[in-house]
C-alpha positions in Angstrom: 4.2 -55.9 18.1 2.4 -58.0 16.2 3.5 -59.5 13.0 0.9 -57.7 10.8 1.9 -53.9 13.0 5.9 -54.6 12.0 4.9 -55.1 8.6 2.8 -51.8 8.2 5.5 -49.7 10.6 8.3 -51.1 8.2 6.0 -49.7 5.3 6.0 -46.9 6.6 9.5 -46.2 7.4 10.4 -47.2 3.5 8.0 -44.9 2.4 9.2 -41.8 4.6 12.9 -43.3 3.4 12.1 -43.3 -0.6 10.6 -39.8 -0.5 13.9 -39.1 2.0 16.1 -39.9 -1.0 14.3 -38.8 -4.1 14.2 -35.2 -2.4 17.9 -35.6 -1.5 18.6 -36.5 -5.1 17.1 -33.2 -6.5 20.6 -31.1 -5.4 22.6 -33.8 -7.3 20.4 -33.2 -11.1 21.5 -30.9 -13.8 19.3 -28.6 -14.6 17.8 -28.1 -18.3 17.2 -25.0 -19.8 14.0 -26.0 -21.9 10.7 -27.7 -20.6 10.5 -31.3 -21.8 6.4 -32.1 -22.6 4.1 -29.6 -24.7 0.4 -28.8 -24.2 0.4 -27.1 -21.2 -2.4 -24.3 -21.0 -1.2 -21.5 -19.4 0.2 -21.6 -15.4 -2.0 -20.4 -12.9 -1.6 -17.2 -10.4 -0.6 -17.7 -7.4 -4.8 -17.9 -6.0 -5.9 -20.4 -8.8 -2.5 -22.6 -8.4 -3.5 -23.4 -4.7 -7.3 -23.9 -5.7 -6.6 -26.4 -8.0 -5.1 -28.6 -4.9 -8.9 -28.4 -4.0 -10.6 -29.4 -6.7 -11.7 -25.6 -7.7 -10.0 -26.0 -11.3 -8.4 -28.0 -13.6 -4.7 -29.1 -12.1 -2.4 -28.8 -15.1 0.7 -30.3 -15.3 4.0 -28.6 -16.6 7.7 -29.7 -15.8 8.6 -25.5 -16.1 11.5 -24.2 -17.2 13.7 -26.5 -15.5 11.9 -29.3 -17.2 11.5 -33.0 -15.5 14.8 -33.4 -13.9 15.5 -36.4 -16.0 12.7 -38.3 -14.8 13.0 -37.1 -11.5 10.2 -34.9 -11.2 7.8 -37.5 -12.0 9.3 -40.5 -10.0 8.5 -37.7 -7.0 4.9 -37.4 -8.1 4.4 -41.2 -8.7 5.3 -41.3 -5.2 3.3 -38.5 -4.1 5.7 -35.3 -3.7 5.0 -32.4 -6.0 7.3 -29.2 -6.1 6.6 -26.4 -8.2 8.3 -22.7 -8.4 7.2 -20.2 -9.9 8.1 -16.8 -10.7 6.2 -13.5 -11.4 7.5 -10.1 -12.6 5.5 -6.9 -13.0 5.8 -3.4 -14.6 3.4 -1.0 -13.3 3.4 2.6 -14.4 0.2 5.3 -14.0 -0.1 7.6 -16.8 -1.7 10.2 -14.7 -0.5 11.9 -11.7 -1.1 9.5 -8.6 -2.9 11.0 -5.3 -0.2 9.9 -3.2 3.3 10.9 -5.0 1.4 13.4 -7.2 3.7 12.0 -10.0 4.0 9.6 -13.0 6.0 6.6 -12.2 6.9 3.3 -13.4 7.3 0.4 -10.4 9.2 -3.1 -10.8 7.5 -5.5 -8.4 7.8 -9.0 -8.5 7.3 -12.3 -6.3 8.5 -15.9 -6.1 5.9 -18.7 -5.0 7.3 -22.0 -3.2 5.4 -24.9 -3.1 5.3 -28.4 -1.8 2.9 -31.0 -1.6 2.8 -34.6 -0.3 -0.1 -36.9 -1.0 -0.2 -39.5 2.0 -1.8 -42.1 -0.5 0.7 -41.6 -3.0 3.4 -41.6 -0.6 2.4 -45.4 0.7 1.7 -43.7 4.4 -1.9 -43.3 4.8 -5.1 -42.6 2.5 -6.8 -39.5 2.0 -4.4 -37.1 3.5 -2.7 -33.9 2.1 0.1 -31.9 3.3 0.9 -28.6 2.0 4.1 -26.0 2.4 4.3 -22.6 0.6 7.1 -20.3 0.8 6.4 -16.6 -0.7 8.4 -13.5 -1.5 8.0 -10.3 -2.0 9.7 -7.3 -3.4 9.7 -3.7 -5.1 7.7 -1.0 -4.6 3.8 -0.8 -4.1 2.7 0.9 -7.0 -1.2 1.4 -5.2 0.5 2.1 -2.1 3.3 4.7 -2.9 1.5 6.2 -5.8 -1.5 5.6 -6.9 -3.3 6.3 -3.9 -6.4 3.7 -5.1 -9.0 1.7 -2.6 -9.0 -1.6 -4.5 -5.3 -2.3 -5.7 -4.5 -2.3 -9.1 -1.8 -5.0 -8.6 -3.1 -8.3 -7.0 0.8 -8.7 -6.4 1.4 -5.9 -4.2 2.8 -6.4 -1.0 5.5 -5.3 1.9 9.1 -6.9 0.9 9.8 -10.3 2.5 10.1 -13.7 2.8 7.8 -16.0 4.4 5.8 -19.3 5.2 3.0 -18.3 3.6 1.2 -21.5 4.2 1.2 -24.4 6.0 -1.2 -26.8 6.4 -2.8 -30.3 6.5 -6.0 -31.8 5.1 -7.4 -35.2 5.3 -10.3 -36.7 3.8 -12.6 -38.6 5.4 -15.1 -39.8 2.9 -15.7 -39.4 -0.9 -17.2 -35.7 0.3 -15.9 -34.5 3.4 -12.4 -33.4 4.6 -10.9 -31.2 7.1 -8.2 -29.0 6.9 -6.3 -27.0 9.4 -2.7 -24.6 9.9 -1.7 -21.4 8.3 -4.5 -21.2 5.2 -5.4 -18.6 2.4 -9.3 -18.4 2.9 -9.4 -16.7 -0.8 -8.0 -20.2 -2.3 -11.0 -21.6 -1.0 -13.7 -19.3 -0.6 -15.1 -16.1 -2.4 -13.5 -17.7 -6.0 -14.7 -16.9 -9.4 -13.2 -18.7 -11.7 -13.6 -16.5 -14.8 -12.7 -12.8 -12.5 -9.3 -14.6 -11.5 -8.0 -13.5 -14.9 -7.7 -10.3 -13.7 -5.0 -8.0 -12.2 -6.7 -5.8 -10.1 -7.0 -7.3 -6.9 -10.8 -6.8 -6.1 -11.9 -9.5 -8.3 -9.9 -11.9 -6.2 -11.6 -10.8 -3.2 -14.0 -8.2 -2.6 -12.9 -5.1 -1.2 -15.6 -5.0 1.3 -14.2 -7.5 2.7 -10.4 -7.1 2.8 -11.0 -3.1 3.1 -12.8 -3.5 6.0 -11.3 -6.4 8.6 -8.4 -8.2 8.7 -8.8 -11.5 6.3 -6.2 -14.5 6.1 -5.4 -13.4 2.5 -2.4 -12.5 0.1 0.6 -11.3 1.4 0.1 -13.7 5.0 -2.4 -15.7 5.9 -3.3 -17.0 9.7 -4.3 -20.2 11.5 -7.6 -21.8 10.3 -9.7 -24.9 10.4 -12.1 -25.4 7.3 -14.5 -28.2 6.8 -15.4 -29.1 3.4 -18.5 -31.6 2.5 -19.7 -32.4 -0.9 -22.4 -34.7 -0.8 -22.7 -34.5 -4.9 -20.6 -33.9 -7.6 -22.1 -30.3 -8.2 -23.1 -29.1 -4.7 -20.6 -28.5 -1.9 -21.2 -26.3 1.4 -17.9 -25.5 3.2 -17.3 -23.3 6.4 -14.0 -22.1 8.4 -12.8 -20.5 11.3 -9.5 -18.0 10.9 -7.5 -16.1 13.2 -8.8 -12.6 13.7 -5.6 -11.0 12.6 -2.9 -12.7 10.3 -0.6 -9.6 10.4 0.4 -11.1 14.5 0.0 -14.5 13.4 -1.1 -15.0 17.3 -4.2 -16.2 18.8 -5.5 -13.0 21.2 -9.0 -12.7 22.4 -8.7 -8.7 21.1 -8.3 -9.6 17.4 -11.6 -11.8 17.4 -12.3 -14.3 15.0 -12.9 -14.8 11.0 -15.5 -17.2 10.2 -17.0 -17.9 7.1 -19.5 -20.2 5.6 -20.2 -20.9 1.3 -22.4 -22.7 -0.6 -22.4 -23.2 -4.4 -23.8 -25.6 -7.1 -23.1 -26.4 -10.4 -24.1 -27.1 -13.9 -22.7 -28.0 -17.3 -23.1 -23.9 -18.1 -22.5 -22.5 -14.8 -21.5 -21.9 -11.2 -23.1 -20.0 -8.5 -22.2 -19.6 -5.0 -23.4 -17.5 -1.9 -21.7 -16.8 1.1 -21.9 -15.1 4.4 -19.0 -14.4 7.1 -18.4 -12.5 10.5 -15.2 -10.7 12.2 -15.9 -10.9 16.1 -13.4 -8.2 17.4 -15.1 -4.8 18.6 -14.6 -2.4 15.9 -15.1 1.5 16.2 -16.4 3.7 13.4 -17.6 7.2 13.3 -17.0 7.4 17.6 -19.5 4.3 17.4 -18.3 0.9 19.0 -19.4 -2.3 17.4 -19.2 -5.5 18.5 -18.0 -7.2 15.5 -18.7 -7.1 11.2 -20.0 -9.1 8.9 -21.0 -9.3 5.1 -22.9 -11.3 2.3 -21.4 -12.4 -0.9 -22.5 -13.5 -4.2 -21.0 -15.1 -7.3 -22.2 -16.1 -10.7 -19.6 -17.5 -13.6 -21.5 -18.2 -16.6 -20.4 -19.9 -19.8 -22.8 -18.3 -22.8 -21.7 -19.9 -25.3 -18.7 -21.9 -27.1 -16.6 -20.6 -30.4 -14.8 -23.1 -32.2 -13.5 -26.4 -31.0 -11.4 -24.9 -28.1 -12.8 -21.5 -27.5 -15.8 -20.1 -25.5 -16.8 -16.9 -23.8 -18.0 -16.5 -20.7 -19.8 -13.7 -17.8 -19.3 -13.0 -14.3 -21.0 -11.2 -12.1 -19.7 -10.9 -7.8 -21.3 -8.6 -5.6 -20.7 -8.3 -1.9 -22.1 -5.6 0.6 -21.4 -4.7 4.8 -23.6 -2.6 7.3 -22.6 0.7 6.2 -22.9 2.0 9.6 -19.7 -0.1 10.8 -17.4 0.2 7.7 -15.7 2.6 4.9 -16.4 0.5 1.5 -20.3 -0.5 2.0 -20.4 -2.7 -0.9 -18.5 -4.1 -4.0 -19.6 -4.6 -7.9 -17.8 -6.4 -10.9 -18.9 -8.2 -13.9 -17.4 -8.6 -16.9 -16.4 -11.1 -19.7 -14.0 -13.8 -19.8 -13.3 -15.0 -23.5 -10.8 -18.2 -24.1 -9.5 -19.0 -27.2 -10.3 -16.3 -29.6 -7.9 -16.4 -32.3 -8.1 -19.2 -33.8 -4.1 -19.8 -33.7 -3.9 -19.3 -29.8 -6.1 -21.7 -28.4 -4.6 -21.2 -24.9 -5.0 -17.5 -24.6 -7.4 -15.6 -22.2 -9.0 -12.0 -23.3 -10.9 -10.3 -20.2 -12.8 -6.5 -20.1 -13.9 -6.1 -16.3 -16.7 -3.5 -14.3 -15.1 -2.9 -10.6 -17.1 -0.9 -8.2 -16.6 -0.1 -4.5 -19.1 1.9 -3.0 -18.4 4.5 -0.1 -19.8 7.4 1.8 -18.4 9.8 -0.3 -18.8 8.2 -3.6 -17.4 5.3 -5.3 -14.7 4.3 -7.0 -14.6 2.1 -10.4 -12.1 0.7 -12.2 -12.6 -0.3 -16.1 -9.9 -3.2 -16.7 -8.8 -5.0 -20.0 -6.0 -7.8 -20.1 -5.1 -10.2 -22.3 -3.5 -13.5 -21.1 -1.0 -15.5 -23.8 0.6 -18.5 -23.3 4.5 -17.8 -25.0 5.5 -21.5 -23.9 4.6 -24.3 -21.3 6.7 -22.1 -18.8 6.1 -18.4 -20.2 3.0 -16.3 -19.8 2.6 -12.5 -20.4 0.0 -11.0 -19.4 -0.5 -7.2 -20.2 -3.5 -5.3 -18.6 -5.1 -1.6 -18.9 -7.0 0.4 -15.9 -9.2 3.3 -16.2 -9.4 4.2 -12.5 -12.3 6.7 -11.6 -12.3 8.5 -8.6 -9.6 6.7 -7.3 -9.6 6.5 -3.4 -13.7 6.7 -3.6 -13.4 10.2 -4.0 -15.7 12.1 -6.7 -13.3 15.0 -6.8 -10.1 12.7 -7.5 -9.8 12.5 -10.9 -9.5 9.4 -13.8 -6.0 7.7 -13.2 -5.0 5.4 -16.3 -2.3 1.8 -15.0 -0.8 0.1 -17.5 0.5 -3.4 -16.0 3.0 -5.8 -17.9 3.1 -9.0 -16.2 5.0 -12.5 -16.9 5.2 -15.9 -15.0 8.0 -18.2 -15.7 7.1 -21.8 -14.1 10.6 -22.9 -13.4 
């Protein structure tokens, strides 16, 4: 081995040793009970947090409830290693009888997100690489599945009780505008995202019901294997495409499950972001006695800033639309629009208020949701978010009466 090769090899070993030692040191440290820093603008939700790694949102740093670990957290981050842990708890109450249990109920559900990110360049390994590991734990009853019976799922953290390796992927940047990612990956962390609609707690503003309600998709609460290519030749334009396992629930690549392909392009200006996409699922399906060789759909997103309010506040609007062939799908289209208002109260610069209209159209009617929510940042590590939803014709059946649902969610960044 040449002298240069030996130097490079020793450099890699030294970096790996440094990362391992720093990580092990966490176990020996006392944990403070308050955050060390201030100025945190709100801990993002699951999809936003993961999306920020890819530059879709501002990545806002916070030491969390456990603080900076005596400076070790910053030292780890300086060396390319970032740990995050978030506990999300929620009380969901339906104030009218549900379709499934025909009773009024209050349900507690929660999830825990544990993430580890390694930046290979900061860790002195090689440039342009990112490793991401995400553990997810869910517990509690499911309000929509067990009581309410709505199509679009009132709470976007509803999931089976489980602990699993949610995501495990590696991304390599080959230039300033090209990257490739492969591994277990959440489609909705990069595709079909609206910045403004991510505020809401109903599931449809995350990923349209015309997609998630008709075909298996690699999204919360279980992801599948994927390969994603991202190309961004300018700062305000991108195109990306990906191939996913056809049925993430099995986590095995079977020809009978098909594949999920998706492509999306978007442009951004100072006042807005505009996206359009197409997806195709190749598994054979049967609908109303007819056989089809796959499924497909289209979607579009507009995030439009309307105007500023004072020094920190602003009001923006969003529109999301998606559609699929009506001859092979139960949910045939999805329309959403609403307002996202940031910093409306002069003394509450970090808070957000939102109003949304969410509609899923079926063959027999539509399910329409009106959601009102307020996200209050109480500390660098604590967010409280109440939400109230009017669910008209739940299940998409015009014969079903409106169900009023209240959610009270809190997020603790640990």
